[in-house]
C-alpha positions, 0 to 999 in steps of 0.5 A, spaced: 500 500 500 502 506 498 503 511 503 501 517 499 493 516 497 493 522 493 488 521 487 490 524 480 489 523 473 495 523 468 495 523 460 500 518 457 502 520 449 507 517 445 510 518 437 507 525 436 512 525 430 511 533 429 511 535 422 511 528 419 509 528 412 502 524 411 506 519 406 503 519 399 498 525 400 502 530 396 504 527 390 497 523 389 492 528 391 494 535 392 487 538 394 487 532 400 494 534 402 492 541 403 486 539 407 490 535 412 497 539 412 499 540 419 495 534 422 500 532 426 500 539 430 493 539 431 493 532 434 498 534 439 494 540 440 488 535 441 492 532 446 494 538 450 486 540 450 485 533 453 489 534 458 486 541 460 479 538 460 481 532 464 484 536 469 490 532 468 496 533 474 501 531 468 503 529 461 508 524 460 511 523 452 514 516 451 518 518 445 518 521 438 515 528 440 519 530 433 520 526 427 527 527 426 531 533 424 527 540 424 525 542 417 525 549 420 525 552 427 517 553 427 517 545 429 520 546 436 517 553 437 510 549 436 512 544 441 514 549 446 507 553 445 503 547 446 507 545 452 507 552 455 499 551 454 500 545 459 504 549 464 499 555 464 494 550 466 498 548 472 500 541 468 507 538 468 510 534 463 515 529 463 519 527 456 523 521 454 526 522 447 526 516 442 529 514 436 526 519 432 528 525 436 535 522 439 540 527 440 544 524 434 538 527 429 536 533 433 541 538 436 536 543 437 532 540 443 529 546 446 531 549 453 525 546 458 521 551 462 519 550 469 514 544 469 517 541 463 522 535 464 526 532 459 529 526 461 537 524 461 540 520 455 546 518 459 542 514 465 536 513 468 533 519 471 527 520 476 523 526 477 519 527 483 512 530 484 512 530 492 505 534 492 502 527 488 506 522 491 509 520 484 516 518 482 517 518 474 523 514 472 526 514 465 531 515 460 532 518 453 535 516 447 542 519 445 543 515 439 537 513 434 539 506 433 539 504 441 539 497 442 541 497 449 536 494 454 536 501 457 530 498 462 535 494 466 538 501 467 532 504 471 532 506 478 528 501 483 521 504 485 521 509 490 517 506 497 511 509 498 510 513 492 506 511 485 512 509 481 511 511 473 517 509 468 517 511 461 520 507 456 521 507 448 521 500 446 519 495 441 519 490 447 520 483 445 520 486 437 514 488 433 514 487 425 513 494 423 518 497 428 525 497 429 527 493 435 530 498 439 531 498 447 529 491 447 526 487 453 521 483 455 514 484 459 516 479 464 522 484 466 518 490 466 513 486 471 519 484 475 521 491 476 516 493 481 513 500 478 506 501 478 505 503 470 510 503 464 508 508 459 511 505 453 512 508 446 515 506 439 509 501 437 504 505 433 498 501 435 494 502 442 495 496 446 495 494 454 500 488 455 499 487 462 495 490 468 499 487 473 503 492 473 500 496 467 504 496 461 501 500 456 502 503 449 498 509 447 499 508 440 501 514 435 497 521 436 496 521 428 496 515 423 501 517 418 499 512 412 494 507 410 498 501 415 496 506 421 488 505 421 483 506 426 483 511 432 489 514 434 490 518 440 493 518 447 490 514 454 487 518 460 490 514 466 486 515 473 489 513 479 486 513 486 489 511 493 495 510 489 492 505 485 491 505 477 483 505 477 482 506 469 486 506 463 482 509 457 484 511 450 482 517 447 482 519 439 486 525 438 487 524 431 485 529 425 485 525 419 483 517 419 486 512 415 482 506 413 482 499 409 476 497 406 475 490 403 470 490 398 467 483 397 464 483 389 464 476 388 456 477 387 457 483 383 454 482 376 457 488 373 461 495 374 454 498 377 454 493 383 461 493 384 461 501 385 454 500 390 458 495 394 464 500 394 459 505 397 457 501 402 464 499 405 466 506 405 460 508 409 462 503 414 469 505 414 466 512 416 463 509 422 465 513 428 470 517 424 466 524 425 468 529 421 475 527 420 478 527 413 479 520 411 483 516 407 481 509 405 485 504 401 480 499 397 481 492 396 476 489 391 475 481 390 471 480 384 470 473 380 475 472 374 472 475 368 469 481 372 476 482 375 479 483 369 474 487 366 475 492 372 483 492 371 483 492 363 482 500 364 485 502 371 484 510 369 477 509 368 475 505 374 479 509 378 475 515 376 469 511 377 470 509 384 473 516 386 467 520 383 462 515 387 466 516 393 464 523 393 457 521 394 458 518 400 462 524 403 466 530 401 472 529 405 473 522 403 479 520 399 481 514 396 488 512 397 489 506 392 485 501 389 487 494 388 483 489 384 484 482 386 482 476 381 478 471 385 480 465 380 473 464 379 472 463 372 464 462 373 460 465 367 462 465 360 468 469 358 466 470 351 472 469 348 473 464 343 476 457 346 482 457 342 484 465 343 482 464 351 487 458 351 493 462 347 492 468 352 492 463 358 499 460 356 502 467 354 505 468 361 509 461 360 512 463 354 519 466 355 519 469 348 512 473 349 515 476 356 521 478 352 517 481 347 513 485 352 520 487 356 523 490 349 516 494 348 516 497 354 523 499 355 523 505 349 516 507 352 519 508 359 525 512 356 520 517 354 516 518 360 518 525 364 522 525 370 517 527 374 512 521 372 518 516 373 519 519 380 512 518 383 512 514 389 507 509 391 502 506 386 499 512 383 498 507 376 498 500 377 501 499 370 506 504 371 508 501 378 509 494 374 513 497 368 518 501 373 519 494 377 519 490 370 513 486 373 512 483 366 507 478 368 503 484 371 503 487 364 501 481 361 495 480 365 493 487 364 494 486 357 489 480 357 484 484 361 484 489 355 483 484 350 478 480 353 474 487 355 475 489 347 472 482 344 467 481 349 465 489 349 462 494 354 464 495 361 458 493 364 
């Protein structure tokens, strides 16, 4: 039992990545990119709003406040302005710097004002809030590539206090994040602290409740792999014990991945109707946030090839129909997957269907495709060739020399022209 029985609330945030670009937006859709510019800043401002609204005693930031080297001084100035909002409200903040804002990447760390504590990067540091009966332990990264088990260097818990430890780590490892500051849940549980405020992994997760070991996730999703609500956690402590840990959305832009089952579709109109239905589902609980959605459409063989035969036309159809769902939705990418189900007549003469089906196994055919594509690629403007992502499936296939994909697109075009019509 803790000797201090002070009740308080704190906010745990991480991976704010101030001024990080939302990957791919600017090159694919300038208007949508303009709409969401500054989303990481507004998300951090929302975290500050949350702390003030909840009457938080303090905020902890478990790494990656920044996103690497500042593009200009405004990044640091914005961070200072938001932290100043906290201190004016009587809310303290403790910051551990992670791999994206390590000393090796950002040499212009701000000088902390009263009530703002940035943790040492050479050894574990403890900040005490005597009025609350709280001890906050933690250590910043000095180098971005920190593979030391820094949790093993943390100070033991202070007797009679509520002990909170901040750590930027992937724990035992994570497929989407580098294995920095590796350690295990068991090690953290054995350390004796009451709450481990983790950062680095961008998904909200509670890894343990005895003690609490929590990832808040990042505050703003930055690409289509970071779907769903993003934000911070509100932690309420009563009589020295954690009573609740609640995730709150703070993001300004939402990412979604909609899987569209068009196996029962008879034509393009049916597919577009199913897409609209899935987009409406994706917007559930999003509010008025701009939303970027990736669509994966599974259709039967003939219909899938028909849709893939003219990707520019189908892309325009999908985007125009998405605007009927909401005016702040942006289709990030469209993928059409062939189910392999050949049910239903393709409409091709048998001898032509057989000839086309074997084209992918003919090295002479694939070589001819390569010879045909090379001079076309050499004539494309540099700004088109430098486009990132998959703005055009055919361009992506040509750049990666995926001649099989080019062949499949050609086969789809042949089938569509012979059968005739897009619906």
